[in-house]
C-alpha positions, 0 to 999 in steps of 0.5 A: 500500500505505501509503495503505491502511494509514494515514489520514495520511502524513508524507514526509521528504527528507534529514531534513526534512518535505516533505509531510504529509496524506492519502495521496492529497494527499501522493502527488500533491504536487509536492515529493514527486514531485520528491524521490523520483522526480526531474524528467521523469516523467509522473504515471502513470510516477511512480505506477507507480515509487512503487508498485514501490518500496513493493512491493519494500520491503514484499516484502523486509520480509515475506521477512525476517520469513517467513525468520526465522519458518521458521528459528525454527520449524525450531529449535523443531520437536517431536521426536515420539519424545521427545514420545511418551516424555514422554507415556508417562512422564506416564501412568505417573506418574499411574497410580502416584499412583492 
């Protein structure tokens, strides 16, 4: 996911930059794999695990954004009765001014 969003990626570990470059190069960097996935994982397993972590993080952010938007929408929902009354009052005011 991150690789599709950016041409260049910087990877940090404990506050230090450990890799920088094109997404594919950074993903296959031994320091990145060791820092985020540890030793002993095969490349396919490491790729799967990193994709899973990114998916979970992006999913959590999306869920939070959607939840907040739904809450704001519900708080600002139009009261149709009030809207109808407002339109009727506006129409009456226009008629009176003519």
